[in-house]
C-alpha positions in Angstrom: 63.5 120.6 92.4 61.2 121.8 89.7 61.9 120.8 86.1 63.5 124.2 85.4 66.0 124.1 88.2 69.3 122.2 88.3 71.4 121.5 91.4 73.1 124.5 93.1 76.7 124.5 92.0 78.9 125.2 95.0 82.6 125.9 94.7 84.6 125.7 97.9 87.8 127.9 97.9 90.9 127.9 100.1 94.6 128.6 99.4 96.2 125.2 98.5 93.1 123.1 97.9 94.6 120.4 100.2 92.8 120.7 103.5 89.8 123.0 104.0 88.1 123.1 100.6 88.6 119.4 99.9 87.1 118.6 103.3 84.1 120.7 102.4 83.8 119.1 99.0 84.0 115.6 100.6 81.5 116.5 103.3 78.9 118.0 101.0 79.4 115.7 97.9 76.1 113.9 98.6 74.1 116.9 99.7 70.7 116.8 97.9 70.3 119.6 95.4 74.0 120.6 95.4 76.8 119.8 93.0 80.2 120.6 94.6 83.8 121.2 93.7 86.8 122.8 95.3 89.8 124.9 94.3 92.7 126.9 95.7 93.9 130.5 95.0 97.6 129.6 95.1 99.5 128.9 91.9 100.6 125.5 93.3 97.2 124.5 94.6 96.1 120.9 94.0 93.3 122.4 91.7 93.8 126.0 90.9 90.9 128.4 90.8 90.2 129.4 87.2 87.7 131.5 85.4 86.1 128.4 84.0 85.5 126.9 87.5 84.1 130.2 88.7 81.8 130.4 85.7 80.6 126.9 86.5 79.7 127.9 90.0 76.5 129.5 91.2 78.2 130.4 94.5 81.8 130.4 95.8 82.2 129.6 99.5 85.5 131.1 100.6 87.2 129.9 103.7 88.7 133.3 104.5 88.1 137.0 103.4 91.5 136.9 101.6 90.1 134.2 99.2 87.1 136.4 98.4 89.4 139.4 97.9 91.6 137.3 95.5 88.6 136.4 93.4 87.5 140.0 93.3 91.0 141.1 92.2 91.8 138.4 89.7 88.4 137.2 88.5 86.1 140.1 89.4 82.7 140.2 87.7 82.5 136.4 87.0 80.2 136.0 90.1 78.3 138.9 91.7 79.6 139.8 95.2 76.4 138.4 96.7 77.5 135.0 95.4 81.0 135.2 97.0 80.4 133.9 100.6 83.0 133.9 103.4 83.1 131.4 106.3 86.0 132.9 108.3 87.7 129.5 108.8 91.5 129.9 109.3 94.1 127.6 107.9 94.7 125.6 111.1 93.0 122.3 110.4 93.9 119.1 108.7 91.9 117.3 106.1 88.7 116.0 107.6 89.7 117.3 111.1 86.7 116.7 113.3 86.7 120.4 114.5 86.7 121.6 110.8 83.9 119.1 109.9 81.8 120.5 112.8 82.4 124.1 111.7 81.6 123.3 108.0 78.4 121.4 109.0 77.3 124.4 111.0 78.3 127.3 108.8 77.8 126.1 105.2 74.1 125.4 105.4 73.5 128.7 107.2 75.5 130.7 104.6 73.7 128.9 101.7 70.2 129.1 103.1 67.9 130.5 100.5 70.5 130.4 97.7 69.1 129.0 94.5 70.8 128.1 91.2 70.6 130.4 88.3 67.8 129.5 85.9 69.0 127.1 83.2 
């Protein structure tokens, strides 16, 4: 990283913030050049997605299209559409499920390839 760039801030989003997005956060916590967090769109999520969290992020990686649509409806304009990525991973995996880990390890780097942080 050059002196003017900071780590890419990646926010993983699912519904309850109990299984998929915390798995992604755990998996990519030590990824070089990334700072990661996770949140959920449901009112009773472990960590609820807020405007502040979305403003912190350079990119939101949504597990499903409905999460991206929720962000557009409730927090539209905080991040440009190009920074709202969707993986298409359904809610059928447990926390750190090996199949989920494999999907995330394959899809997340592909979706984030070429994404750089905003200038500081």
